[in-house]
DRENNU-587972 format. One line per field, with one value per residue (C-alpha): residue number from 1; residue in three letters; chain; x, y, z. Coordinates in steps of 0.1 Angstrom, whole numbers, plus 5000, padded with zeros to 4 digits. Example, Ala and Ser with C-alpha at 12.3 -4.5 7.8 and 13.67 -1.06 7.14 Angstrom:
BEGIN
k = 1,2
r = ala,ser
c = A,A
c1 = 5123,5137
c2 = 4955,4989
c3 = 5078,5071
end
This chain:
BEGIN
k = 1,2,3,4,5,6,7,8,9,10,11,12,13,14,15,16,17,18,19,20,21,22,23,24,25,26,27,28,29,30,31,32,33,34,35,36,37,38,39,40,41,42,43,44,45,46,47,48,49,50,51,52,53,54,55,56,57,58,59,60,61,62,63,64,65,66,67,68,69,70,71,72,73,74,75,76,77,78,79,80,81,82,83,84,85,86,87,88,89,90,91,92,93,94,95,96,97,98,99,100,101,102,103,104,105,106,107,108,109,110,111,112,113,114,115,116,117,118,119,120,121,122,123,124,125,126,127,128,129,130,131,132,133,134,135,136,137,138,139,140,141,142,143,144,145,146,147,148,149,150,151,152,153,154,155,156,157,158,159,160,161,162,163,164,165,166,167,168,169,170,171,172,173,174,175,176,177,178,179,180,181,182,183,184,185,186,187,188,189,190,191,192,193,194,195,196,197,198,199,200,201,202,203,204,205,206,207,208,209,210,211,212,213,214,215,216,217,218,219,220,221,222,223,224,225,226,227,228,229,230,231,232,233,234,235,236,237,238,239,240,241,242,243,244,245,246,247,248,249,250,251,252,253,254,255,256,257,258,259,260,261,262,263,264,265,266,267,268,269,270,271,272,273,274,275,276,277,278,279,280,281,282,283,284,285,286,287,288,289,290,291,292,293,294,295,296,297,298,299,300,301,302,303,304,305,306,307,308,309,310,311,312,313,314,315,316,317,318,319,320,321,322,323,324,325,326,327,328,329,330,331,332,333,334,335,336,337,338,339,340,341,342,343,344,345,346,347,348,349,350,351,352,353,354,355,356,357,358,359,360,361,362,363,364,365,366,367,368,369,370,371,372,373,374,375,376,377,378,379,380,381,382,383,384,385,386,387,388,389,390,391,392,393,394,395,396,397,398,399,400,401,402,403,404,405,406,407,408,409,410,411,412,413,414,415,416,417,418,419,420,421,422,423,424,425,426,427,428,429,430,431,432,433,434,435,436,437,438,439,440,441,442,443,444,445,446,447,448,449,450,451,452,453,454,455,456,457,458,459,460,461,462,463,464,465,466,467,468,469,470,471,472,473,474,475,476,477,478,479,480,481,482,483,484,485,486,487,488,489,490,491,492,493,494,495,496,497,498,499,500,501,502,503,504,505,506,507,508,509,510,511,512,513,514,515,516,517,518,519,520,521,522,523,524,525,526,527,528,529,530,531,532,533,534,535,536,537,538,539,540,541,542,543,544,545,546,547,548,549,550,551,552,553,554,555,556,557,558,559,560,561,562,563,564,565,566,567,568,569,570,571,572,573,574,575,576,577,578,579,580,581,582,583,584,585,586,587,588,589,590,591,592,593,594,595,596,597,598,599,600,601,602,603,604,605,606,607,608,609,610,611,612,613,614,615,616,617,618,619,620,621,622,623,624,625,626,627,628,629,630,631,632,633,634,635,636,637,638,639,640,641,642,643,644,645,646,647,648,649,650,651,652,653,654,655,656,657,658,659,660,661,662,663,664,665,666,667,668,669,670,671,672,673,674,675,676,677,678,679,680,681,682,683,684,685,686,687,688,689,690,691,692,693,694,695,696,697,698,699,700,701,702,703,704,705,706,707,708,709,710,711,712,713,714,715,716,717,718,719,720,721,722,723,724,725,726,727,728,729,730,731,732,733,734,735,736,737,738,739,740
r = unk,unk,unk,unk,unk,unk,unk,unk,unk,unk,unk,unk,unk,unk,unk,unk,unk,unk,unk,unk,unk,unk,unk,unk,unk,unk,unk,unk,unk,unk,unk,unk,unk,unk,unk,unk,unk,unk,unk,unk,unk,unk,unk,unk,unk,unk,unk,unk,unk,unk,unk,unk,unk,unk,unk,unk,unk,unk,unk,unk,unk,unk,unk,unk,unk,unk,unk,unk,unk,unk,unk,unk,unk,unk,unk,unk,unk,unk,unk,unk,unk,unk,unk,unk,unk,unk,unk,unk,unk,unk,unk,unk,unk,unk,unk,unk,unk,unk,unk,unk,unk,unk,unk,unk,unk,unk,unk,unk,unk,unk,unk,unk,unk,unk,unk,unk,unk,unk,unk,unk,unk,unk,unk,unk,unk,unk,unk,unk,unk,unk,unk,unk,unk,unk,unk,unk,unk,unk,unk,unk,unk,unk,unk,unk,unk,unk,unk,unk,unk,unk,unk,unk,unk,unk,unk,unk,unk,unk,unk,unk,unk,unk,unk,unk,unk,unk,unk,unk,unk,unk,unk,unk,unk,unk,unk,unk,unk,unk,unk,unk,unk,unk,unk,unk,unk,unk,unk,unk,unk,unk,unk,unk,unk,unk,unk,unk,unk,unk,unk,unk,unk,unk,unk,unk,unk,unk,unk,unk,unk,unk,unk,unk,unk,unk,unk,unk,unk,unk,unk,unk,unk,unk,unk,unk,unk,unk,unk,unk,unk,unk,unk,unk,unk,unk,unk,unk,unk,unk,unk,unk,unk,unk,unk,unk,unk,unk,unk,unk,unk,unk,unk,unk,unk,unk,unk,unk,unk,unk,unk,unk,unk,unk,unk,unk,unk,unk,unk,unk,unk,unk,unk,unk,unk,unk,unk,unk,unk,unk,unk,unk,unk,unk,unk,unk,unk,unk,unk,unk,unk,unk,unk,unk,unk,unk,unk,unk,unk,unk,unk,unk,unk,unk,unk,unk,unk,unk,unk,unk,unk,unk,unk,unk,unk,unk,unk,unk,unk,unk,unk,unk,unk,unk,unk,unk,unk,unk,unk,unk,unk,unk,unk,unk,unk,unk,unk,unk,unk,unk,unk,unk,unk,unk,unk,unk,unk,unk,unk,unk,unk,unk,unk,unk,unk,unk,unk,unk,unk,unk,unk,unk,unk,unk,unk,unk,unk,unk,unk,unk,unk,unk,unk,unk,unk,unk,unk,unk,unk,unk,unk,unk,unk,unk,unk,unk,unk,unk,unk,unk,unk,unk,unk,unk,unk,unk,unk,unk,unk,unk,unk,unk,unk,unk,unk,unk,unk,unk,unk,unk,unk,unk,unk,unk,unk,unk,unk,unk,unk,unk,unk,unk,unk,unk,unk,unk,unk,unk,unk,unk,unk,unk,unk,unk,unk,unk,unk,unk,unk,unk,unk,unk,unk,unk,unk,unk,unk,unk,unk,unk,unk,unk,unk,unk,unk,unk,unk,unk,unk,unk,unk,unk,unk,unk,unk,unk,unk,unk,unk,unk,unk,unk,unk,unk,unk,unk,unk,unk,unk,unk,unk,unk,unk,unk,unk,unk,unk,unk,unk,unk,unk,unk,unk,unk,unk,unk,unk,unk,unk,unk,unk,unk,unk,unk,unk,unk,unk,unk,unk,unk,unk,unk,unk,unk,unk,unk,unk,unk,unk,unk,unk,unk,unk,unk,unk,unk,unk,unk,unk,unk,unk,unk,unk,unk,unk,unk,unk,unk,unk,unk,unk,unk,unk,unk,unk,unk,unk,unk,unk,unk,unk,unk,unk,unk,unk,unk,unk,unk,unk,unk,unk,unk,unk,unk,unk,unk,unk,unk,unk,unk,unk,unk,unk,unk,unk,unk,unk,unk,unk,unk,unk,unk,unk,unk,unk,unk,unk,unk,unk,unk,unk,unk,unk,unk,unk,unk,unk,unk,unk,unk,unk,unk,unk,unk,unk,unk,unk,unk,unk,unk,unk,unk,unk,unk,unk,unk,unk,unk,unk,unk,unk,unk,unk,unk,unk,unk,unk,unk,unk,unk,unk,unk,unk,unk,unk,unk,unk,unk,unk,unk,unk,unk,unk,unk,unk,unk,unk,unk,unk,unk,unk,unk,unk,unk,unk,unk,unk,unk,unk,unk,unk,unk,unk,unk,unk,unk,unk,unk,unk,unk,unk,unk,unk,unk,unk,unk,unk,unk,unk,unk,unk,unk,unk,unk,unk,unk,unk,unk,unk,unk,unk,unk,unk,unk,unk,unk,unk,unk,unk,unk,unk,unk,unk,unk,unk,unk,unk,unk,unk,unk,unk,unk,unk,unk,unk,unk,unk,unk,unk,unk,unk,unk,unk,unk,unk,unk,unk,unk,unk,unk,unk,unk,unk,unk,unk,unk,unk,unk,unk,unk,unk,unk
c = A,A,A,A,A,A,A,A,A,A,A,A,A,A,A,A,A,A,A,A,A,A,A,A,A,A,A,A,A,A,A,A,A,A,A,A,A,A,A,A,A,A,A,A,A,A,A,A,A,A,A,A,A,A,A,A,A,A,A,A,A,A,A,A,A,A,A,A,A,A,A,A,A,A,A,A,A,A,A,A,A,A,A,A,A,A,A,A,A,A,A,A,A,A,A,A,A,A,A,A,A,A,A,A,A,A,A,A,A,A,A,A,A,A,A,A,A,A,A,A,A,A,A,A,A,A,A,A,A,A,A,A,A,A,A,A,A,A,A,A,A,A,A,A,A,A,A,A,A,A,A,A,A,A,A,A,A,A,A,A,A,A,A,A,A,A,A,A,A,A,A,A,A,A,A,A,A,A,A,A,A,A,A,A,A,A,A,A,A,A,A,A,A,A,A,A,A,A,A,A,A,A,A,A,A,A,A,A,A,A,A,A,A,A,A,A,A,A,A,A,A,A,A,A,A,A,A,A,A,A,A,A,A,A,A,A,A,A,A,A,A,A,A,A,A,A,A,A,A,A,A,A,A,A,A,A,A,A,A,A,A,A,A,A,A,A,A,A,A,A,A,A,A,A,A,A,A,A,A,A,A,A,A,A,A,A,A,A,A,A,A,A,A,A,A,A,A,A,A,A,A,A,A,A,A,A,A,A,A,A,A,A,A,A,A,A,A,A,A,A,A,A,A,A,A,A,A,A,A,A,A,A,A,A,A,A,A,A,A,A,A,A,A,A,A,A,A,A,A,A,A,A,A,A,A,A,A,A,A,A,A,A,A,A,A,A,A,A,A,A,A,A,A,A,A,A,A,A,A,A,A,A,A,A,A,A,A,A,A,A,A,A,A,A,A,A,A,A,A,A,A,A,A,A,A,A,A,A,A,A,A,A,A,A,A,A,A,A,A,A,A,A,A,A,A,A,A,A,A,A,A,A,A,A,A,A,A,A,A,A,A,A,A,A,A,A,A,A,A,A,A,A,A,A,A,A,A,A,A,A,A,A,A,A,A,A,A,A,A,A,A,A,A,A,A,A,A,A,A,A,A,A,A,A,A,A,A,A,A,A,A,A,A,A,A,A,A,A,A,A,A,A,A,A,A,A,A,A,A,A,A,A,A,A,A,A,A,A,A,A,A,A,A,A,A,A,A,A,A,A,A,A,A,A,A,A,A,A,A,A,A,A,A,A,A,A,A,A,A,A,A,A,A,A,A,A,A,A,A,A,A,A,A,A,A,A,A,A,A,A,A,A,A,A,A,A,A,A,A,A,A,A,A,A,A,A,A,A,A,A,A,A,A,A,A,A,A,A,A,A,A,A,A,A,A,A,A,A,A,A,A,A,A,A,A,A,A,A,A,A,A,A,A,A,A,A,A,A,A,A,A,A,A,A,A,A,A,A,A,A,A,A,A,A,A,A,A,A,A,A,A,A,A,A,A,A,A,A,A,A,A,A,A,A,A,A,A,A,A,A,A,A,A,A,A,A,A,A,A,A,A,A,A,A,A,A,A,A,A,A,A,A,A,A,A,A,A,A,A,A,A,A,A,A,A,A,A,A,A,A,A,A,A,A,A,A,A,A,A,A,A,A,A,A,A,A,A,A,A,A,A,A,A,A,A,A,A,A,A,A
c1 = 4999,5014,5017,5032,5066,5064,5084,5117,5112,5074,5056,5023,5001,4990,4953,4940,4933,4894,4884,4865,4840,4834,4801,4790,4753,4751,4763,4785,4824,4832,4850,4887,4890,4921,4903,4874,4899,4913,4882,4865,4896,4901,4864,4858,4890,4878,4846,4854,4830,4820,4822,4814,4795,4799,4769,4769,4740,4729,4727,4700,4674,4686,4688,4720,4738,4762,4797,4819,4816,4842,4843,4806,4795,4782,4749,4742,4744,4720,4691,4712,4726,4701,4683,4655,4666,4632,4638,4645,4677,4709,4726,4695,4689,4725,4722,4685,4692,4731,4742,4757,4730,4726,4700,4702,4692,4706,4692,4712,4712,4750,4750,4756,4741,4737,4748,4765,4762,4772,4769,4799,4793,4809,4807,4773,4756,4763,4777,4772,4772,4799,4783,4799,4780,4793,4790,4785,4751,4759,4761,4797,4814,4818,4855,4847,4819,4846,4868,4839,4828,4865,4872,4837,4848,4881,4868,4842,4871,4894,4866,4855,4892,4898,4928,4949,4965,4951,4948,4981,5002,5008,5031,5018,5027,5038,5003,4983,5011,5001,4962,4966,4986,4965,4932,4949,4961,4924,4909,4938,4928,4891,4898,4893,4893,4920,4890,4888,4924,4918,4893,4910,4940,4918,4899,4927,4955,4940,4926,4951,4978,4960,4965,4937,4949,4955,4966,4974,4990,5001,5028,5020,5049,5063,5030,5012,4975,4957,4936,4921,4922,4909,4908,4916,4895,4880,4896,4930,4925,4916,4946,4971,4954,4973,5006,5041,5063,5090,5064,5066,5103,5093,5075,5102,5127,5110,5102,5139,5151,5126,5130,5102,5103,5089,5086,5074,5066,5061,5094,5110,5092,5102,5139,5143,5119,5120,5103,5074,5064,5031,5019,5027,5008,4979,4974,4967,4987,5018,5032,5036,5048,5058,5058,5067,5047,5066,5052,5068,5100,5080,5074,5035,5032,5032,5009,5010,4997,4994,4988,4969,4998,5033,5046,5078,5079,5095,5116,5091,5064,5087,5090,5055,5045,5074,5058,5021,5034,5046,5011,4994,5017,5008,4971,4973,4991,4964,4939,4949,4952,4912,4904,4919,4902,4869,4870,4875,4847,4823,4833,4826,4792,4784,4792,4770,4739,4720,4734,4698,4665,4644,4613,4590,4555,4539,4562,4583,4607,4633,4655,4682,4709,4728,4755,4762,4776,4794,4815,4820,4799,4797,4770,4748,4715,4705,4674,4664,4637,4634,4617,4596,4575,4539,4549,4550,4577,4597,4608,4630,4648,4671,4694,4725,4732,4762,4786,4818,4833,4821,4787,4788,4803,4774,4749,4763,4761,4723,4714,4727,4712,4678,4682,4690,4658,4636,4644,4629,4598,4595,4569,4578,4576,4594,4621,4627,4630,4657,4675,4673,4695,4720,4723,4726,4755,4773,4777,4760,4767,4751,4714,4695,4662,4645,4614,4604,4574,4558,4535,4509,4494,4468,4453,4467,4478,4511,4520,4549,4569,4588,4620,4625,4619,4589,4560,4556,4534,4508,4499,4465,4457,4435,4470,4461,4486,4477,4501,4494,4494,4512,4528,4567,4587,4622,4651,4669,4697,4670,4641,4624,4602,4578,4574,4539,4527,4506,4486,4477,4450,4466,4444,4448,4476,4493,4526,4545,4569,4599,4626,4651,4654,4682,4656,4630,4653,4674,4653,4633,4655,4622,4610,4572,4576,4598,4573,4544,4568,4574,4535,4530,4559,4546,4511,4528,4550,4527,4505,4533,4542,4507,4519,4489,4480,4515,4530,4509,4516,4553,4567,4600,4609,4613,4585,4594,4631,4616,4596,4626,4644,4616,4614,4652,4655,4627,4634,4674,4683,4716,4730,4766,4753,4736,4750,4733,4730,4693,4677,4645,4627,4593,4574,4546,4525,4502,4479,4472,4444,4415,4417,4452,4446,4427,4420,4407,4399,4410,4400,4422,4426,4443,4414,4431,4459,4437,4415,4446,4456,4422,4421,4453,4444,4415,4428,4460,4438,4418,4450,4464,4494,4491,4527,4528,4502,4525,4550,4526,4504,4534,4543,4507,4505,4538,4529,4494,4505,4533,4504,4484,4510,4529,4508,4473,4445,4427,4445,4444,4457,4463,4477,4490,4497,4524,4559,4560,4537,4532,4516,4511,4499,4485,4482,4477,4510,4541,4567,4595,4597,4632,4651,4665,4689,4671,4690,4684,4661,4640,4603,4599,4616,4619,4594,4609,4639,4609,4598,4630,4642,4607,4607,4629,4623,4605,4603,4582,4565,4545,4514,4499,4478,4499,4523,4523,4548,4553,4570,4575,4581,4589,4564,4573,4580,4557,4569,4566,4591,4614,4591,4577,4610,4622,4594,4597,4636,4629,4603,4623,4654,4635,4615,4650,4664,4634,4638,4675
c2 = 5001,5035,5058,5089,5093,5099,5122,5101,5097,5106,5085,5069,5046,5013,5005,4983,4948,4940,4929,4895,4881,4846,4832,4799,4797,4757,4728,4715,4718,4754,4761,4768,4805,4810,4799,4823,4851,4845,4841,4873,4895,4886,4888,4922,4935,4924,4939,4971,4960,4973,4936,4900,4872,4836,4812,4777,4752,4732,4696,4689,4721,4733,4767,4791,4800,4827,4814,4846,4882,4908,4947,4950,4958,4927,4945,4951,4915,4899,4900,4873,4853,4825,4826,4804,4786,4802,4839,4861,4876,4873,4843,4819,4827,4818,4784,4777,4788,4772,4802,4839,4863,4899,4918,4959,4978,4982,4953,4953,4990,4991,5019,4992,4994,4961,4923,4897,4861,4828,4790,4773,4739,4710,4672,4667,4700,4734,4737,4772,4810,4837,4871,4907,4939,4967,5001,5004,5006,4985,4946,4934,4926,4893,4891,4901,4875,4848,4856,4853,4820,4807,4818,4802,4770,4770,4779,4750,4726,4738,4733,4699,4690,4684,4708,4715,4750,4781,4786,4790,4782,4744,4736,4731,4698,4697,4686,4711,4737,4726,4725,4763,4773,4756,4774,4809,4804,4797,4824,4850,4837,4843,4878,4908,4938,4949,4945,4910,4903,4915,4894,4864,4868,4877,4844,4821,4833,4851,4822,4795,4817,4829,4866,4889,4920,4926,4956,4958,4989,5000,5020,5048,5069,5079,5074,5044,5039,5017,4992,4974,4966,4939,4937,4972,5001,5024,5054,5037,5028,5064,5079,5059,5049,5074,5083,5093,5063,5078,5082,5045,5033,4995,4994,5017,4991,4962,4976,4991,4957,4936,4914,4905,4919,4897,4913,4891,4914,4951,4952,4941,4967,4996,4982,4980,5012,5033,5062,5043,5029,5050,5033,4999,5007,5024,4994,4971,4941,4923,4907,4916,4902,4927,4909,4932,4925,4920,4913,4914,4928,4957,4966,4969,4973,4957,4934,4936,4907,4914,4892,4897,4878,4878,4850,4836,4829,4797,4791,4769,4799,4826,4807,4802,4837,4847,4824,4837,4873,4863,4853,4882,4905,4890,4891,4928,4938,4920,4938,4972,4971,4957,4984,5013,4998,4993,5029,5043,5022,5032,5068,5067,5050,5077,5104,5087,5088,5116,5133,5143,5141,5174,5183,5192,5204,5173,5147,5142,5111,5091,5064,5036,5023,4993,4978,4941,4929,4901,4901,4933,4953,4980,4973,4992,5001,5035,5059,5096,5120,5148,5180,5186,5212,5222,5206,5172,5149,5119,5089,5067,5033,5011,4983,4974,4936,4927,4938,4958,4991,4987,4982,5016,5035,5025,5033,5067,5071,5059,5080,5111,5100,5096,5134,5148,5129,5139,5175,5170,5162,5128,5106,5073,5048,5072,5078,5039,5036,5063,5047,5013,5026,5039,5005,4989,5011,5000,4965,4933,4921,4954,4951,4968,4973,5005,5019,5055,5072,5108,5119,5149,5164,5182,5148,5126,5104,5085,5072,5049,5022,4991,4975,4942,4959,4949,4975,5000,4993,5019,5025,5041,5065,5037,5018,4990,4984,4977,4959,4967,4939,4956,4937,4946,4947,4931,4948,4974,4960,4928,4951,4957,4990,5001,5002,4998,5030,5022,5048,5046,5068,5079,5082,5115,5112,5081,5063,5051,5025,5013,4990,4969,4931,4929,4941,4915,4883,4888,4869,4843,4840,4846,4879,4871,4857,4887,4915,4895,4899,4937,4942,4927,4947,4975,4974,4966,4995,5022,5008,5012,5047,5058,5075,5090,5107,5119,5121,5149,5172,5166,5189,5169,5135,5121,5099,5085,5079,5058,5038,5031,5020,4993,4979,4973,4961,4933,4924,4926,4918,4905,4928,4917,4885,4899,4891,4920,4955,4972,5006,5013,5043,5058,5088,5106,5120,5152,5166,5201,5218,5226,5263,5263,5256,5280,5270,5290,5284,5311,5320,5314,5350,5384,5390,5357,5378,5407,5378,5361,5393,5399,5361,5367,5399,5384,5353,5368,5392,5363,5348,5377,5379,5415,5419,5394,5407,5428,5403,5377,5398,5402,5363,5353,5378,5369,5330,5336,5359,5337,5308,5332,5342,5307,5281,5268,5260,5254,5277,5272,5292,5276,5290,5271,5283,5263,5274,5290,5308,5284,5302,5276,5280,5251,5248,5222,5225,5203,5232,5238,5275,5286,5318,5336,5362,5396,5423,5459,5466,5435,5443,5409,5380,5392,5374,5344,5366,5386,5352,5342,5374,5378,5341,5319,5290,5283,5255,5233,5200,5181,5161,5139,5165,5193,5211,5233,5263,5272,5299,5297,5326,5326,5338,5373,5383,5408,5439,5425,5450,5428,5411,5446,5465,5435,5437,5473,5467,5440,5460,5489,5468,5452,5488,5503,5474,5476,5509,5512
c3 = 4998,4992,5018,5028,5049,5086,5106,5120,5156,5157,5180,5167,5190,5175,5173,5204,5188,5187,5221,5222,5247,5249,5260,5273,5263,5261,5279,5253,5253,5242,5211,5207,5218,5192,5164,5173,5177,5144,5125,5139,5136,5099,5088,5107,5090,5055,5056,5077,5100,5135,5150,5144,5162,5163,5168,5175,5163,5194,5186,5214,5207,5174,5186,5176,5209,5210,5212,5208,5198,5190,5187,5203,5239,5257,5265,5229,5220,5245,5219,5196,5224,5220,5185,5172,5139,5125,5134,5106,5117,5097,5115,5119,5081,5069,5086,5072,5035,5036,5019,5024,5038,5037,5058,5058,5090,5126,5142,5172,5179,5175,5147,5119,5084,5079,5087,5065,5077,5063,5076,5090,5072,5090,5078,5088,5081,5097,5128,5133,5118,5113,5111,5104,5113,5086,5084,5047,5035,5004,5001,5004,4972,4958,4968,5003,5002,4991,5019,5045,5030,5031,5067,5079,5061,5078,5111,5108,5099,5126,5155,5145,5146,5107,5108,5137,5123,5107,5067,5052,5081,5073,5049,5017,4998,4963,4954,4972,4958,4923,4928,4942,4910,4887,4902,4904,4866,4859,4876,4862,4826,4827,4844,4821,4843,4869,4894,4883,4889,4923,4930,4920,4940,4970,4963,4954,4978,5009,5028,5018,5032,5061,5049,5060,5038,4999,4978,4943,4930,4892,4885,4864,4857,4893,4909,4925,4921,4939,4915,4944,4981,5005,5042,5047,5063,5034,5053,5050,5014,5006,5027,5011,4975,4952,4960,4945,4946,4966,4995,4999,5005,5008,4974,4958,4970,4959,4924,4918,4925,4911,4945,4967,5003,5032,5065,5094,5123,5134,5151,5117,5098,5123,5122,5085,5076,5108,5088,5079,5113,5113,5080,5095,5129,5108,5087,5120,5104,5117,5086,5051,5017,4988,4954,4926,4894,4862,4827,4793,4809,4825,4862,4861,4900,4933,4951,4988,5012,5047,5078,5112,5132,5132,5110,5090,5055,5047,5015,4997,5007,4992,4962,4958,4962,4937,4912,4918,4915,4878,4872,4886,4868,4834,4842,4850,4822,4799,4824,4822,4781,4784,4808,4786,4755,4771,4789,4753,4739,4767,4762,4727,4731,4757,4733,4708,4727,4739,4769,4782,4767,4759,4782,4755,4759,4744,4756,4787,4785,4805,4794,4804,4786,4801,4783,4785,4818,4801,4768,4747,4767,4739,4713,4691,4710,4708,4713,4708,4711,4685,4686,4654,4642,4658,4690,4673,4689,4670,4693,4680,4693,4675,4675,4656,4652,4671,4697,4694,4685,4651,4661,4684,4653,4631,4659,4660,4621,4621,4650,4630,4599,4619,4632,4596,4580,4609,4603,4571,4585,4567,4576,4595,4566,4542,4570,4573,4537,4534,4566,4548,4519,4544,4562,4527,4516,4551,4534,4533,4566,4584,4598,4624,4639,4642,4655,4643,4657,4657,4683,4671,4703,4684,4670,4697,4669,4670,4635,4638,4614,4626,4609,4630,4661,4686,4690,4720,4747,4760,4795,4798,4827,4845,4848,4823,4798,4759,4737,4700,4677,4648,4618,4616,4583,4584,4599,4578,4556,4548,4541,4508,4511,4513,4551,4567,4583,4616,4635,4672,4691,4726,4757,4773,4791,4784,4784,4756,4764,4740,4745,4727,4727,4753,4779,4774,4761,4796,4820,4794,4761,4742,4731,4732,4767,4777,4764,4784,4815,4807,4802,4838,4853,4840,4857,4889,4885,4875,4904,4929,4919,4915,4885,4870,4903,4911,4875,4862,4892,4884,4855,4857,4848,4884,4885,4850,4865,4894,4867,4847,4877,4889,4857,4854,4886,4878,4845,4848,4888,4880,4851,4856,4840,4809,4773,4754,4758,4766,4763,4781,4767,4785,4773,4788,4761,4767,4740,4732,4748,4728,4736,4724,4687,4661,4625,4596,4560,4535,4501,4473,4460,4475,4500,4519,4534,4548,4565,4576,4597,4612,4624,4641,4657,4670,4686,4698,4719,4731,4743,4758,4734,4721,4722,4692,4672,4648,4641,4635,4611,4590,4592,4583,4556,4538,4540,4529,4500,4487,4487,4464,4441,4437,4450,4451,4474,4495,4520,4558,4583,4620,4652,4683,4715,4734,4749,4714,4693,4662,4628,4600,4565,4545,4508,4481,4464,4467,4453,4478,4493,4493,4501,4471,4470,4456,4440,4447,4417,4423,4434,4451,4465,4501,4518,4533,4542,4563,4576,4588,4603,4625,4635,4660,4633,4605,4579,4558,4557,4531,4534,4512,4497,4500,4524,4556,4559,4596,4618,4657,4679,4716,4740,4750,4786,4803,4787,4754,4744,4728,4704,4692,4689,4666,4645,4640,4634,4608,4589,4589,4575,4548,4539,4534,4515,4489,4484,4483
end
């Protein structure tokens, strides 16, 4: 462990050992005090616990009797002095289940966050339970569980007389050494990440050698970075986790000479490195093995094994540890290369996905992306929420087939293409046809599923097309879940357009739930069964969160986030074991109020512009938007005038009030409006320039029977001076240019 130097001659008190109390709660022969002491010291240190307990199974009454406790006041353990086997407390549950148990809460009132317990298995079944009360709210990690189980197994064997010495203190035979080396080699060969290497070393080295502490540090330039630690308090690990190499003389000597250092006691440590005595004392350890990690001729770092009791290291043990350090060094080199590449890949994927979803007037959404827990961990799932004109919203979800960097890059290309095509206001079926051409151009082996939908808050219709993707689910206001039966076209790259266009009339309000196959196939392996399970989970999650009674009062996405978390925890309880990435997207749709929409039919002659201005004045007065009357009159007049001159009817004006004021003019022509550069002598051609200058956003979208030209203006502040002043400035500018 890296550490800072201490001042020479400074006096540092060594922490007092854990005080143990032994209880004779049964009439059976007492257990060996030395064994219980070592077991409680090792496990309490490994889990950073407040204290530990050992219970003994009574042979006559089947109850659990407290045999020993460490680190806890005698009065606080009375409640667990005598336990019935059916009680719902950690020691009894561990014996009943025959496996590790984690129970949250401070059952004994000692300030603990939870209790970890494992059974001590004897030749004829459990002989007792070993428990540790922890301060951390999180469940112990796999490596800590493994260590707790190993100590419990050794304790049971020692107490039953099957082994006469603590683990690791008996000389190993040649066959045992071969087995240990083989087990560690296999575990290190499977280790992908640096964390996996630490867990493998802790699982296969600590218990057999009787060690209760482990630290693996990587050498990065002239600094030591802590890769992983076991058996040391979190505060100790944080304090000495990232230090200059020069601050730790022991590790510096080991890495410089590439020779292991074995220190058998505190006195020896103080004699050899007097200026680092405070580090040895703060670690609460009594013996250490500092092992250099060498791979491909390069020094990778240092592995530090520590022991709770003073001990000597035989020549055979030194040879074994030196050989093991070579295996660990090679595994660490591979793992660090994987970690670097994997970190880059995940960073790339994070950059390709939305950083945050927009909160729009018609849709609020929340999403979760989960990479695969095993294998590549980088895939091609993606999602997006895109703002369109007239408060319409596009919601898209897709999955590039395969895993790896190539698929992640392809996902990014397709997401960019979808946003570009969505900006053209294409309907879902036509957009997927264009996207299918793009996937074809990527190569014969490129395929992707995609669902593209557009929600119109005025009509409350969600139009969508499916390319090899499951349809969304609709959650109604009463909490029921509708699963539409829609025909799905083949995936992009294998499809032959045209794609089918579906329309769903959404209730007011509703939730639309999208997902990729990685979410629904993880539990059952079958898409249909997974979708049925998702449907049932949605019903329970909506009822549990009372979403439609609480969510409507929440303008944010907090309740949607709660729903996402509940669904993921139900469908993917063990995320580390998943083989595919998964996406969940939940959108809360809200229709436009009837009073916020006004539609007018106009004649196809020069009178249309004047009527449009009159409709604008009247409707904006009703809405209390008098400050936008001048600019909106100009916009409506120019758009209607262009239709009269260059297009054909029928002509229709529509005004929408939302976060912005939207002015739309519909006609029966498919001609494309475009801004052209007008010269000083031209008498026309400046209408769209005026529209672009007056509006915050403008554009055109095409319908089956014509087109719509629209312009948006932000709603003014209370003074309204900004909008009025801008209209006057723009009008004056255009007037000056027209008469220059």
